[in-house]
C-alpha positions in Angstrom: -22.5 -13.0 6.4 -21.7 -15.6 3.8 -21.6 -19.3 4.6 -18.4 -20.9 5.9 -16.2 -22.3 3.2 -16.3 -26.0 3.0 -13.0 -27.9 2.9 -12.4 -30.2 -0.1 -11.9 -33.9 0.8 -11.8 -37.0 -1.4 -13.6 -40.1 -0.1 -12.0 -43.5 -0.9 -13.8 -46.9 -0.8 -11.8 -50.0 0.0 -13.0 -53.2 -1.5 -12.2 -56.6 0.2 -11.8 -59.5 -2.2 -13.5 -62.8 -1.4 -11.0 -65.7 -1.0 -12.0 -68.9 -2.8 -10.6 -72.2 -1.4 -10.1 -75.2 -3.8 -9.9 -78.7 -2.3 -8.0 -81.3 -4.5 -8.0 -85.1 -3.8 -5.3 -87.4 -5.2 -6.8 -90.9 -5.2 -5.0 -94.0 -6.6 -6.7 -97.4 -6.6 -3.8 -99.1 -4.9 -3.5 -96.5 -2.3 -7.1 -96.8 -1.3 -6.9 -100.6 -1.4 -4.1 -100.8 1.2 -5.2 -97.9 3.4 -8.0 -97.8 5.9 -10.8 -95.7 4.6 -11.0 -92.5 6.5 -14.2 -91.3 8.0 -15.7 -89.0 5.4 -15.5 -85.3 6.4 -18.5 -83.3 5.3 -17.5 -80.7 2.7 -19.0 -77.3 3.0 -20.0 -76.0 -0.4 -17.8 -73.2 -1.6 -19.8 -70.0 -2.1 -19.9 -68.6 -5.6 -17.8 -65.5 -5.7 -19.8 -62.3 -6.3 -18.6 -59.0 -7.8 -19.2 -56.1 -5.5 -21.8 -53.7 -6.8 -20.2 -50.5 -8.1 -20.6 -47.7 -5.6 -20.8 -44.0 -6.7 -18.4 -42.1 -4.5 -19.8 -39.1 -2.7 -18.7 -35.9 -4.5 -16.1 -33.9 -2.7 -17.6 -30.6 -1.5 -16.7 -27.7 -3.7 -14.0 -25.4 -2.5 -15.2 -21.9 -1.6 -13.3 -18.6 -1.3 -15.1 -16.3 1.1 -14.4 -12.6 0.4 -15.3 -9.6 2.4 -15.1 -6.5 0.3 -16.1 -2.8 0.0 -19.5 -2.4 -1.5 -19.5 -1.8 -5.2 -19.1 1.9 -6.0 -20.9 1.7 -9.4 -22.4 -0.8 -11.8 -19.1 -0.9 -13.7 -17.4 -1.8 -10.5 -19.8 -4.7 -9.8 -19.5 -6.1 -13.3 -15.7 -6.1 -13.3 -15.5 -7.9 -10.0 -18.2 -10.4 -10.9 -16.4 -11.2 -14.1 -13.0 -11.8 -12.5 -14.6 -14.0 -9.9 -16.5 -16.0 -12.6 -13.3 -16.5 -14.5 -11.5 -17.7 -11.4 -14.3 -20.2 -10.7 -14.2 -21.5 -14.3 -10.4 -22.1 -14.2 -10.1 -23.5 -10.7 -13.5 -24.9 -9.8 -13.4 -22.7 -6.6 -16.6 -20.8 -5.9 -16.4 -17.2 -4.7 -18.8 -16.0 -2.1 -18.8 -12.2 -1.4 -20.1 -10.1 1.4 -20.2 -6.3 0.8 -19.7 -3.6 3.4 -19.5 0.1 3.6 -16.1 1.7 4.4 -16.5 2.1 8.2 -18.6 -1.0 8.4 -16.0 -3.3 7.0 -13.5 -2.0 9.6 -15.8 -2.8 12.5 -17.0 -6.1 11.1 -13.4 -7.3 10.5 -12.2 -6.1 13.9 -15.1 -7.7 15.7 -14.7 -11.1 14.0 -10.9 -11.1 14.6 -11.3 -10.3 18.3 -13.8 -13.2 18.6 -11.1 -15.7 17.5 -13.9 -17.6 15.7 -11.7 -18.7 12.8 -14.6 -20.7 11.3 -16.4 -17.4 10.7 -13.4 -15.5 9.3 -13.4 -14.3 5.7 -10.6 -15.9 3.6 -9.8 -12.6 1.9 -10.3 -9.0 2.6 -10.4 -6.7 -0.5 -9.7 -4.0 -1.4 -8.9 -3.3 2.3 -9.1 -0.2 4.4 -7.2 2.0 6.7 -7.2 -0.2 9.8 -4.8 -2.6 8.1 -1.7 -1.7 10.1 -3.6 -1.9 13.4 -4.8 -5.4 12.5 -1.2 -6.5 11.8 0.0 -5.1 15.1 -2.7 -7.0 16.9 -1.6 -10.2 15.1 -4.8 -10.5 13.0 -3.1 -10.7 9.6 -1.2 -13.4 7.8 2.3 -12.4 6.7 2.4 -12.6 2.9 6.2 -12.3 2.2 6.0 -15.3 -0.1 3.3 -13.7 -2.2 5.3 -10.5 -2.4 8.4 -12.4 -3.4 6.3 -14.1 -6.2 4.9 -10.7 -7.3 8.4 -9.1 -7.4 10.1 -12.0 -9.1 7.5 -12.0 -11.9 6.7 -8.3 -12.4 9.2 -6.4 -10.3 10.2 -3.9 -13.0 6.6 -3.2 -13.9 5.2 -2.6 -10.4 4.8 1.2 -9.7 7.6 2.2 -7.5 6.8 2.5 -3.8 3.6 0.4 -3.8 5.2 -2.8 -2.3 6.8 -0.7 0.5 3.5 0.6 1.8 2.5 -3.0 2.6 5.4 -3.5 4.9 3.7 -3.2 8.3 4.5 -3.8 11.9 3.7 -7.1 13.5 2.6 -8.0 17.1 6.2 -8.0 18.3 7.4 -4.9 16.5 8.8 -6.9 13.5 7.8 -6.0 10.0 6.4 -8.2 7.2 4.4 -7.8 4.1 1.0 -8.2 5.5 -0.8 -7.3 2.3 -0.3 -7.2 -1.5 -1.0 -4.0 -3.4 -3.8 -4.1 -6.0 -3.9 -0.5 -7.2 -4.2 3.1 -6.0 -6.8 5.7 -5.2 -5.6 9.3 -5.8 -7.1 12.0 -3.7 -7.5 15.4 -5.5 -9.8 18.3 -5.6 -12.7 18.2 -8.0 -13.8 21.6 -9.3 -16.8 22.7 -11.2 -15.0 24.3 -14.2 -18.2 26.1 -15.2 -18.4 27.8 -11.9 -14.8 28.9 -12.0 -15.4 30.4 -15.4 -18.5 32.2 -14.3 -16.8 33.9 -11.4 -13.5 34.5 -13.3 -11.1 32.2 -11.4 -8.0 30.9 -13.2 -6.9 27.4 -12.2 -3.4 28.7 -11.6 -4.8 30.7 -8.7 -5.9 27.4 -7.0 -2.5 25.9 -6.8 -1.3 28.1 -3.9 -3.2 28.2 -0.6 -3.6 31.9 -0.5 -5.2 32.0 -4.0 -7.2 28.9 -3.2 -8.6 30.6 0.0 -9.5 33.8 -1.9 -11.2 31.8 -4.6 -13.5 30.1 -2.1 -14.6 33.5 -0.8 -15.1 34.8 -4.3 -17.4 31.8 -5.0 -19.2 32.4 -1.7 -20.0 36.0 -2.7 -21.8 34.7 -5.9 -23.5 31.7 -4.3 -27.1 32.8 -5.0 -26.4 33.3 -8.7 -24.5 30.0 -8.9 -27.4 28.0 -7.4 -25.2 26.0 -4.9 -25.2 25.6 -1.2 -21.5 26.3 -0.4 -18.1 26.5 -2.2 -16.8 23.4 -0.4 -18.3 20.1 0.6 -18.1 18.6 4.1 -14.5 18.8 5.3 -14.8 18.1 9.0 -17.3 16.7 11.5 -17.8 16.8 15.3 -19.4 13.4 15.2 -17.3 11.1 13.1 -15.2 10.5 9.9 -15.4 12.3 6.7 -13.7 11.5 3.4 -11.7 14.7 3.7 -9.3 13.7 6.5 -6.3 14.0 4.2 -6.8 17.7 3.5 -6.5 18.4 7.3 -3.1 16.7 7.3 -2.2 18.3 4.0 -3.2 21.7 5.3 -0.9 21.1 8.2 1.9 20.4 5.7 1.2 23.6 3.8 1.4 25.7 7.0 4.4 23.9 8.6 6.4 22.7 5.7 6.7 19.2 7.1 4.7 16.0 7.0 2.7 15.1 10.1 5.0 12.0 10.2 8.7 12.2 9.3 9.1 9.8 6.3 12.7 8.9 7.4 12.2 8.4 11.2 8.4 7.9 11.4 8.5 10.5 14.2 5.3 12.5 14.9 5.8 16.2 14.0 2.6 17.8 15.0 4.0 19.4 18.1 7.7 18.5 18.1 8.5 22.2 17.7 6.5 25.4 18.6 6.4 26.3 14.9 4.8 22.9 14.0 2.3 23.2 16.8 1.2 26.7 15.7 0.7 25.3 12.2 -1.7 22.8 13.7 -3.5 25.6 15.5 -3.7 27.4 12.2 -5.4 24.4 10.6 -8.0 24.4 13.4 -8.6 28.2 13.0 -8.9 27.9 9.2 -11.6 25.2 9.3 -13.4 27.2 12.0 -13.3 30.3 9.8 -14.6 28.4 6.8 -17.6 27.0 8.7 -18.3 30.4 10.3 -18.3 32.1 6.9 -20.3 29.5 5.1 -17.4 28.2 2.9 -18.2 24.6 4.1 -21.7 23.0 4.4 -22.5 23.3 8.1 -24.7 20.2 8.3 -21.6 17.9 8.4 -20.8 19.2 11.9 -23.7 17.4 13.5 -24.5 14.7 10.9 -21.8 12.1 10.2 -24.0 10.8 7.4 -23.3 13.8 5.1 -21.7 12.5 1.9 -19.2 14.9 0.3 -19.2 12.9 -2.9 -23.0 13.3 -3.3 -22.8 17.0 -2.5 -20.6 17.4 -5.5 -22.3 15.0 -7.8 -25.7 16.5 -7.0 -24.4 20.0 -7.9 -24.6 21.4 -4.3 -21.0 22.6 -4.1 -18.2 23.9 -6.3 -15.5 21.6 -5.0 -14.7 18.5 -3.0 -11.7 16.4 -2.2 -11.8 12.6 -2.8 -10.7 9.8 -5.0 -11.1 10.3 -8.7 -13.0 7.3 -9.9 -15.5 7.3 -7.0 -16.8 10.7 -8.3 -15.8 10.9 -12.0 -17.3 7.6 -12.9 -20.6 8.4 -11.2 -20.7 11.8 -13.0 -20.3 9.9 -16.3 -23.0 7.3 -15.4 -25.4 10.1 -14.4 -24.5 12.2 -17.4 -24.1 15.2 -15.1 -24.7 18.5 -16.9 -21.3 19.8 -15.7 -19.4 16.7 -16.5 -17.5 18.1 -19.4 -16.4 21.1 -17.3 -15.3 19.1 -14.3 -11.6 19.3 -13.6 -9.3 17.8 -11.0 -6.5 19.8 -9.4 -4.0 18.9 -6.7 -4.3 20.2 -3.2 -2.7 23.7 -3.0 0.9 24.1 -2.0 2.7 26.9 -0.2 5.8 28.3 -1.9 6.9 30.1 1.3 7.3 26.7 3.0 8.6 24.9 -0.1 5.5 22.8 -0.3 4.3 22.0 -3.8 0.8 21.3 -4.9 0.1 17.5 -4.5 -2.5 14.8 -4.4 -3.0 12.0 -1.9 -1.9 8.4 -2.4 -4.2 5.8 -1.0 -3.1 2.3 -2.0 -5.5 -0.6 -2.2 -4.6 -4.1 -0.9 -5.7 -7.7 -0.5 -5.1 -9.3 2.9 -5.6 -12.7 4.5 -6.6 -13.2 8.2 -4.1 -15.0 10.4 -5.0 -18.4 11.7 -6.9 -19.9 8.7 -6.6 -23.7 8.2 -3.9 -24.5 5.6 -6.4 -25.4 2.9 -8.3 -22.1 3.2 -5.1 -20.2 3.3 -3.9 -21.8 0.1 -7.2 -21.1 -1.6 -6.9 -17.4 -0.7 -3.3 -17.2 -2.0 -4.4 -19.0 -5.2 -6.9 -16.3 -5.9 -4.4 -13.5 -5.2 -1.9 -14.9 -7.7 -4.7 -15.5 -10.2 -5.8 -11.9 -9.8 -2.4 -10.4 -10.1 -1.3 -12.4 -13.1 -0.9 -9.6 -15.5 -3.2 -10.9 -18.3 -6.0 -11.4 -15.8 -5.3 -8.0 -14.1 -5.3 -6.2 -17.4 -8.6 -7.8 -18.4 -10.1 -6.8 -15.1 -8.9 -3.2 -14.9 -9.6 -2.4 -18.6 -8.4 0.5 -20.7 -10.9 3.2 -19.8 -9.3 4.6 -16.7 -10.2 4.1 -13.0 -13.4 2.8 -11.7 -15.0 2.0 -8.3 -12.3 2.2 -5.6 -9.4 2.3 -8.1 -7.9 5.2 -9.9 -4.6 3.8 -11.1 -3.4 0.3 -11.9 -0.6 -1.5 -10.1 1.5 -2.0 -13.3 3.6 0.8 -14.7 3.1 -0.3 -18.3 -0.7 0.2 -17.9 -0.3 3.6 -16.3 1.9 4.7 -19.2 -0.8 3.7 -21.7 -4.1 5.3 -22.6 -6.2 6.9 -21.1 -3.4 7.9 -18.7 -1.5 9.7 -21.5 -4.0 12.1 -23.2 -7.0 12.3 -20.9 -6.4 15.2 -18.5 -8.1 13.6 -15.5 -6.4 10.2 -15.7 -3.0 11.8 -16.7 -3.2 13.8 -13.5 -3.8 10.6 -11.6 -0.8 8.9 -13.2 1.5 12.0 -12.6 0.4 12.1 -8.9 1.2 8.4 -8.4 4.5 8.5 -10.1 5.6 11.7 -8.3 4.6 10.2 -5.0 2.0 12.7 -3.8 1.1 13.0 -0.1 2.1 9.7 1.6 -0.3 7.4 3.3 0.6 8.3 6.9 -1.8 5.8 8.4 0.3 3.0 6.9 3.5 4.4 8.5 2.1 4.5 12.0 -0.7 2.1 13.1 -2.1 4.7 15.5 -3.0 6.9 12.5 -4.9 4.0 11.0 -7.1 4.1 14.2 -7.7 7.7 13.6 -9.4 7.2 10.2 -12.8 6.3 11.7 -12.3 9.1 14.3 -9.9 11.6 12.8 -8.9 15.1 14.1 -12.1 16.4 12.6 -13.8 15.6 15.9 -11.7 18.1 17.9 -11.9 20.7 15.1 -15.6 20.2 14.9 -15.8 20.4 18.7 -14.0 23.7 18.6 -16.4 25.1 16.0 -19.3 24.1 18.2 -17.8 25.6 21.4 -16.6 22.4 23.1 -13.0 23.9 23.3 -12.4 27.5 24.3 -9.6 28.1 21.9 -8.0 26.7 18.8 -4.9 25.9 20.9 -7.0 23.8 23.3 -8.4 21.8 20.3 -5.0 21.4 18.8 -3.6 20.1 22.2 -6.6 17.6 22.3 -5.7 16.3 18.8 -2.0 15.8 19.8 -3.0 14.1 23.1 -5.3 11.7 21.4 -2.8 10.8 18.7 0.0 10.3 21.3 -2.2 8.1 23.5 -3.0 5.9 20.5 0.7 5.8 19.6 1.5 4.3 23.0 -1.0 1.5 22.4 -0.1 0.6 18.8 3.2 2.1 17.5 5.5 -0.6 18.9 9.1 0.6 18.8 8.4 3.9 17.0 9.5 7.3 18.3 
C-alpha cells in the first residue's frame, strides 16, 4: 500500500520590528537660569537596532495523488500510464503514487478499506475500476462526480461515444442516482478464433455467427483435436469455485435462447424467470455448459481450479477459441510473436435468428472513481488529474494511434474511433463497430446486485451441477435465480 498523501501547506514567518525611542531635550540658557535644576534621571542607553537574520522557510510538502489501479496488462500498458503520470507531475508538481492489483484483488482491497472508514488510508483515485462500482455507490463509498461529468460534456459532448456517460449514472445509498464515475474508454468482449484451425477443419466464419453453427463447429474441432495439437476447442467458460473471464457468454447464451436480456433495459426488471419460457432458457444454458464439459468441448480443469486463465489458454495455443477483451489477448499475442498471430480473428458471440437475436459483442466500460469522504484538498487533487487525463490532447497522446492496449480496446472519443487503425484493421474495426452499435449491455452497471455476482457469477451453480451438487439443471437454475434475487433485495434499492 502506498504512503498516505501529504497535504500541501505554506508556512509563514512573522517578523516583529524593534521600536527605537528618541529622547529630545530643549534647553534654553534663560530657562535653566530661572528654573530649579531637576534631579537628573538616569538614561538607559538605547539598543542598536538589529536586522533579523533571514530564515529559510520550510518547504511545503509535495502534493501526492495516490492511485489504486489494475495491474499492467503488458509492457506497453505500463509505459503509457507511467508517461501520462510523469507528464502530470511535470505540469502540476503533484507526484503520483500507484498501487497495482489484480482484478478480484482490487475489488476486495477497495471494499475492505471503504468498510474500515479509515479515510487516511483511502486511495485518492481508483482506475480503471471494476465491476463492483455500483455496489460501492449504493453503500455510499463513492464521491458523486456530476461536476466532472458536466465539465466533460460541456467540453467534448459531441465527441464522446454515445452511451458511455449513461453507464456511469449509478444508484446512491438512498436510491438517488448520480454520476459516480467518469468513463475513460471501453473493453469489447468478443470471441478469439484460431483462423489456422478453422481452415484446417474446413469451418467458414459465417457458420460461427449463429449458435447452431457455432455449436456444430466446436464438435467438429473436437473430433480433430489430436491432429490439431490442442487440449480443447474452448477455454474455461465456467467454474464451480469462482469467477472466470467468461461470465458474459453465460448471460449472452441466455439471451440467444430466450430472446431477451437478463435485465430489461427499459425497466431494469430481472427477466431470468419472469416467464416459464425465460426460465427454461436459463435451464438450457445450464444444460449446454454441462454438455460441453462432459464432451470435452471445454477444458475441465477450470471446474475445480479458479486459477485457470482462459487468456493464457488461448495465447499458449491450448485452445481454438476464447471469449475476452481484445487488447488483453491481441496485444500479448503481438508481443510474443505468436505463430498463429496473423491467422487470429475476432468474431461476435453467435446470435439466434429464430429469437431475433443478432451476433453481438460485450461492452465493458472503464472508469475513474473517487472514494467518498476525502479531505477537500485530496478530492481536488484527484479531480485535477481526471480533468488533465481527459483533456483531449493528453488523452490522445496517452491512447496513441495503434489501437487498444492493456485494459482498453476503444477510446472514449468518437473522432479517435473513426480514425486508424479502427477503419482498416479488421480487429480494431470490429471493436469500433461493436461499440457504436451498442453490443451486449453491461448489466452489472444497471443493477448493483449483478456487480456483486462478478466475483461469484452463476458459473458456481453451473459448475456445481456438472460436478453433481445439483440433481438437475432445473435445480441449478433455481439456485442461480434465488441467489440473484437475494442480492437484489440487499442492493437494488427501488428497482423491480
